[in-house]
C-alpha positions in Angstrom: 0.4 35.8 -2.4 -3.3 34.9 -2.7 -3.8 37.4 -5.6 -0.7 36.0 -7.4 -1.9 32.4 -7.0 -5.3 33.3 -8.4 -3.7 35.0 -11.4 -1.5 32.0 -12.1 -4.4 29.7 -11.9 -6.3 31.9 -14.3 -3.4 31.9 -16.8 -3.2 28.1 -16.5 -6.9 27.7 -17.2 -6.7 29.9 -20.3 -3.7 28.0 -21.6 -5.6 24.7 -21.1 -8.5 26.0 -23.1 -6.4 27.4 -25.9 -6.0 25.6 -29.2 -2.9 23.4 -29.6 0.1 25.4 -30.9 2.7 24.6 -33.5 5.8 22.9 -32.3 9.2 22.7 -33.9 10.3 19.2 -34.7 13.9 19.1 -33.5 16.1 21.0 -36.0 13.1 21.4 -38.4 11.1 24.6 -37.8 7.7 25.4 -39.3 7.8 28.2 -41.8 4.1 28.1 -42.8 1.2 25.8 -43.6 -1.5 25.3 -46.2 -5.0 23.9 -45.7 -5.1 20.2 -46.5 -8.4 19.3 -48.1 -9.8 16.2 -46.4 -11.0 14.5 -49.6 -8.0 14.8 -51.9 -5.1 16.0 -49.8 -5.4 14.0 -46.6 -3.1 11.0 -47.2 0.2 12.3 -48.5 2.1 14.2 -51.2 5.0 14.0 -53.6 7.1 16.5 -55.5 7.3 15.3 -59.2 9.9 16.8 -61.5 9.5 16.3 -65.2 11.7 18.2 -67.5 11.5 21.9 -66.5 8.1 21.4 -64.7 7.7 20.6 -61.0 4.3 19.8 -59.5 3.2 18.7 -56.0 0.8 15.8 -56.2 -1.5 14.8 -53.3 -3.5 11.7 -52.4 -6.7 11.5 -50.3 -9.7 9.3 -49.7 -11.3 10.9 -52.7 -8.5 10.2 -55.2 -8.8 6.4 -55.3 -9.9 5.6 -58.9 -13.3 3.8 -59.0 -11.9 0.9 -61.0 -9.3 0.2 -58.3 -11.8 0.5 -55.5 -14.2 -1.9 -57.2 -11.4 -4.5 -57.4 -10.6 -4.2 -53.7 -7.8 -1.6 -53.5 -9.7 0.9 -51.4 -7.0 2.7 -49.6 -4.2 4.9 -51.0 -1.2 5.9 -49.0 1.6 8.5 -49.2 2.9 8.7 -52.8 6.5 9.0 -53.9 8.5 9.9 -57.0 11.9 9.5 -58.6 13.3 10.4 -62.1 9.9 11.8 -63.1 8.0 8.6 -62.2 5.2 9.0 -59.7 4.1 6.1 -57.5 0.9 5.7 -55.5 0.7 2.8 -53.0 -2.6 0.9 -52.5 -3.8 -1.7 -50.1 -6.7 -4.0 -49.6 -8.7 -5.1 -46.5 -7.9 -8.8 -47.2 -4.6 -10.6 -47.5 -4.5 -9.9 -51.3 -1.7 -8.3 -53.1 -0.5 -4.7 -52.7 -0.6 -2.4 -55.7 1.7 0.3 -56.8 0.1 2.6 -59.4 2.9 4.2 -61.5 2.7 7.2 -63.9 5.7 7.4 -66.3 7.1 10.8 -67.4 5.1 10.5 -70.6 1.9 10.4 -68.6 1.0 6.8 -69.1 -0.1 4.7 -66.2 0.7 1.1 -65.2 -0.2 -1.0 -62.1 2.4 -3.3 -60.5 1.1 -5.8 -58.0 3.1 -7.3 -55.2 2.0 -10.6 -53.6 2.5 -10.5 -49.8 5.4 -12.5 -48.3 4.2 -14.9 -45.6 5.5 -12.6 -42.8 4.5 -9.3 -44.5 1.7 -7.0 -43.2 -1.0 -6.0 -45.7 -0.6 -2.3 -45.0 0.9 -0.3 -47.8 1.4 3.1 -46.1 3.8 4.9 -48.4 6.1 4.7 -51.4 9.5 6.4 -51.5 11.7 6.3 -54.6 15.4 6.3 -54.1 17.2 9.3 -55.7 18.9 7.1 -58.3 15.5 5.6 -59.3 16.5 2.0 -58.8 14.6 1.2 -55.6 11.2 1.8 -54.0 10.9 1.8 -50.2 7.5 0.9 -48.7 6.2 0.7 -45.2 3.8 -1.3 -43.0 1.6 0.0 -40.2 2.0 -1.0 -36.6 5.2 -1.4 -34.6 8.0 -2.4 -37.0 11.8 -2.9 -37.1 12.0 -2.8 -40.9 11.1 -0.9 -44.1 10.6 -2.9 -47.2 12.5 -2.4 -50.5 11.4 -3.3 -54.0 13.0 -2.7 -57.4 11.6 0.6 -58.7 8.5 -0.2 -60.8 8.6 1.4 -64.2 12.4 1.9 -64.0 14.2 -1.2 -62.6 11.2 -3.5 -63.0 9.2 -2.9 -66.1 6.8 -5.8 -66.6 3.4 -5.1 -64.9 2.2 -8.6 -65.7 4.7 -10.1 -63.3 4.8 -10.0 -59.5 6.8 -7.0 -58.2 9.2 -8.8 -55.9 10.4 -8.0 -52.4 14.1 -7.2 -52.8 15.5 -6.5 -49.3 14.9 -4.6 -46.1 16.1 -1.6 -44.2 16.8 -3.1 -40.8 16.0 -0.4 -38.2 18.1 -0.2 -35.0 15.1 1.1 -33.1 11.5 0.1 -33.5 9.0 2.6 -35.0 5.3 2.7 -34.8 2.6 3.7 -37.4 4.9 5.3 -39.9 2.6 7.0 -42.4 5.2 8.4 -44.9 8.9 8.5 -45.7 10.9 10.4 -48.3 14.6 10.5 -49.2 16.5 13.7 -48.2 19.7 12.2 -49.6 20.9 8.8 -51.0 21.4 7.6 -47.4 18.8 9.6 -45.4 15.1 9.2 -45.0 12.7 11.5 -43.2 9.6 9.8 -41.9 6.3 10.9 -40.3 5.0 8.7 -37.5 1.4 8.6 -36.2 2.5 7.0 -33.0 -0.3 7.8 -30.5 1.5 6.5 -27.4 4.9 8.2 -27.3 6.7 5.4 -25.4 9.2 4.7 -28.2 10.7 8.2 -28.5 9.2 10.2 -25.6 6.7 12.1 -27.8 3.7 11.3 -29.8 3.6 12.0 -33.6 7.4 12.2 -34.0 9.3 13.2 -37.1 11.9 10.5 -37.6 15.3 10.5 -39.4 16.6 7.2 -40.7 20.3 7.2 -41.7 21.3 4.2 -43.8 24.7 2.5 -43.4 25.1 2.8 -47.2 23.1 3.3 -50.4 20.5 0.8 -51.3 22.0 -2.0 -53.4 19.6 -4.9 -53.3 20.7 -6.3 -50.0 19.7 -5.6 -46.5 21.0 -2.4 -45.0 21.0 -1.0 -41.4 19.0 2.2 -40.7 19.8 4.3 -37.6 16.6 5.9 -36.3 16.6 9.3 -34.6 13.6 11.2 -33.3 13.7 14.9 -34.3 10.8 15.8 -32.0 7.1 16.1 -32.3 5.5 17.2 -35.6 3.6 20.5 -35.6 0.1 20.1 -34.1 -2.3 23.0 -34.3 -6.1 23.1 -34.5 -9.2 24.9 -33.2 -10.3 21.5 -31.9 -8.9 19.5 -29.1 -8.2 15.8 -29.4 -6.1 13.4 -31.4 -4.3 14.6 -34.5 -3.3 12.2 -37.3 0.1 12.5 -38.9 0.0 11.5 -42.6 2.4 11.6 -45.5 5.6 13.5 -45.9 7.7 15.0 -48.8 11.1 16.5 -49.2 11.3 19.1 -51.9 14.9 19.2 -53.3 14.3 22.5 -55.0 14.6 24.5 -51.8 15.0 21.8 -49.1 11.5 22.3 -47.8 9.9 19.4 -45.9 6.1 19.1 -46.1 4.0 16.9 -43.9 0.2 16.5 -43.7 -1.4 16.6 -40.3 -5.1 15.9 -40.0 -6.9 17.9 -37.3 -9.0 16.3 -34.6 -12.8 15.8 -34.7 -14.9 18.0 -37.0 -11.9 20.3 -37.6 -10.5 17.6 -39.9 -12.9 19.0 -42.5 -11.6 22.6 -42.5 -8.3 23.1 -40.7 -6.1 20.1 -41.4 -2.7 21.3 -42.6 0.2 20.6 -44.9 3.0 22.0 -42.8 6.1 23.5 -44.4 9.4 23.1 -42.5 13.0 24.1 -42.9 16.1 22.7 -41.2 17.9 25.2 -38.9 
């Protein structure tokens, strides 16, 4: 018995010293990963389909254009796309407007600003275009019971000189914390990455969340039923706190991608874009 106890203690010690291992997120299983470069692939990603060409576009701390940074928009979030339009969400450190930088299918860029509502947080964590191209879903950081909806800039709202209005909200039936990215998997389903460091809301930290809408977005408030699909994959040579970032659903082959930044110095060389498939 003594020898067995010593052996079990040794095995437990080795396990504690081993790097974190990948974990399946509910019905979504990791099928591989790619290195996420810290400067230009650390905030999020979007699949952009234009004609017969499909590209995956990333954002990172190094992709913020100098002219935007000089005017106060110094943080870019998880981008989105719809109907060939590509949208990058920007925020400021003050209570100034949010910015959605939009590239049209012809390659031209336009900036759409949104003046904050009195109750609105200044965080602009992500942009998710609805499949029909009519609506843009955006998110705030912190503990929230809503996602924000705007008319899709460049498609349903085409005047960059005017304020991009708030249209409605997705009213969540369960609070969420620190949502870093969302993307539509269907007209009535969003998949979201949460950087929740506490785990009290869903029993795990860094959960993959599913939000099922009561109906298609139509300009009015709609209820969203929130389900946790388990913890996102966490794997690194370093121990410590991971940071869940942006997410993208690729309709071509139903691949879900999510960026997870590694702890400590490992953020520089083994952060990952995980690829997952639904079982």
